[in-house]
Each structure stands twice: as C-alpha cells, then as structure tokens.
Legacy VTK file of the C-alpha trace (Angstrom):
# vtk DataFile Version 3.0
C-alpha trace
ASCII
DATASET POLYDATA
POINTS 83 float
10.065 -9.788 10.687
7.694 -9.598 7.725
4.026 -10.538 7.877
2.173 -11.390 4.667
-1.569 -10.903 4.166
-4.195 -10.384 1.478
-6.198 -7.179 1.125
-9.688 -7.383 -0.383
-10.463 -3.965 -1.833
-13.724 -2.936 -3.466
-13.105 -0.292 -6.106
-15.453 0.757 -8.899
-17.931 -1.898 -7.740
-15.384 -4.677 -8.221
-13.616 -6.581 -5.488
-9.974 -7.381 -6.053
-7.364 -8.977 -3.853
-3.864 -7.608 -3.410
-0.934 -9.319 -1.732
0.598 -7.188 1.005
3.529 -7.361 3.364
4.079 -5.626 6.683
7.704 -4.534 6.870
8.667 -3.479 10.403
11.552 -1.032 10.700
12.401 -0.246 14.315
9.531 1.815 15.693
8.013 2.398 12.269
6.704 0.235 9.447
5.865 0.123 5.773
3.135 -1.832 4.028
4.149 -3.163 0.633
1.233 -3.869 -1.713
1.712 -5.671 -5.009
-0.313 -3.924 -7.734
0.251 -5.732 -10.989
3.992 -6.288 -10.974
4.806 -3.118 -9.025
5.467 -3.029 -5.292
3.804 0.070 -3.840
5.075 1.213 -0.443
2.762 2.836 2.075
4.020 4.404 5.302
2.375 6.465 8.043
2.810 10.222 7.891
2.910 12.656 10.826
-0.870 12.365 11.281
-0.718 8.534 11.191
-2.432 8.468 7.774
-0.856 6.263 5.134
0.919 7.772 2.167
2.623 6.238 -0.864
6.400 6.605 -0.894
8.889 6.034 -3.685
11.732 3.676 -2.931
15.204 3.884 -4.527
15.321 2.100 -7.871
11.548 2.155 -8.254
10.002 3.234 -11.569
8.466 6.573 -10.560
6.835 7.058 -13.965
4.818 3.839 -13.594
4.015 4.670 -9.974
2.738 8.127 -10.956
0.471 6.541 -13.590
-1.378 4.389 -11.046
-4.975 5.379 -10.344
-4.825 7.739 -7.339
-8.336 6.735 -6.278
-7.298 3.080 -6.248
-4.290 3.946 -4.081
-6.613 5.845 -1.749
-8.995 2.861 -1.526
-6.072 0.541 -0.737
-4.768 2.976 1.883
-8.196 3.162 3.552
-8.436 -0.633 3.586
-4.997 -0.960 5.171
-5.934 1.581 7.853
-9.114 -0.405 8.523
-7.161 -3.663 8.858
-4.389 -2.376 11.123
-6.658 -0.635 13.646
LINES 1 84
83 0 1 2 3 4 5 6 7 8 9 10 11 12 13 14 15 16 17 18 19 20 21 22 23 24 25 26 27 28 29 30 31 32 33 34 35 36 37 38 39 40 41 42 43 44 45 46 47 48 49 50 51 52 53 54 55 56 57 58 59 60 61 62 63 64 65 66 67 68 69 70 71 72 73 74 75 76 77 78 79 80 81 82
C-alpha cells in the first residue's frame, strides 16, 4: 500500500512543496520524494534517522549533485511528519 502526501519544506527562507510517497516494504518503509523530475528515496538507518539511498537504474550523478542541505531539510521534515 502506498500513501501519497505533500511536504512543505522551508529552505533558504523559501517554502516549497514536494510530493512524497510512503512505500511500505514488510516491516520497513521508504519515503519517495519528487525533487524536480528525480525520485529521491529516503529510508531509516540503524538509528532510525532517514538517509538517502540510491535505487537501481537511478542517475547517481544527478543525485550526488543535489543540495545536501536541502536533502537534510527534507529528511528533518519527514521525521517531523512521521512521529
């Protein structure tokens, strides 16, 4: 089952909305956030903090060029929403 939602993230004093999807996988999950035309996958690590993961077939070069601080702000917002 997939649940769709919108994330409102304030970054560099601007608020922007991102479309996100909760993808449940057994006892775990991934959050897919659409940034531009790229789907960015977040999953919980061992400490239950979210990290970005690369999926097969994904353009790693484009993913590595994304603003790390933006990814961190999105991750923090997701953690805030799912608690």
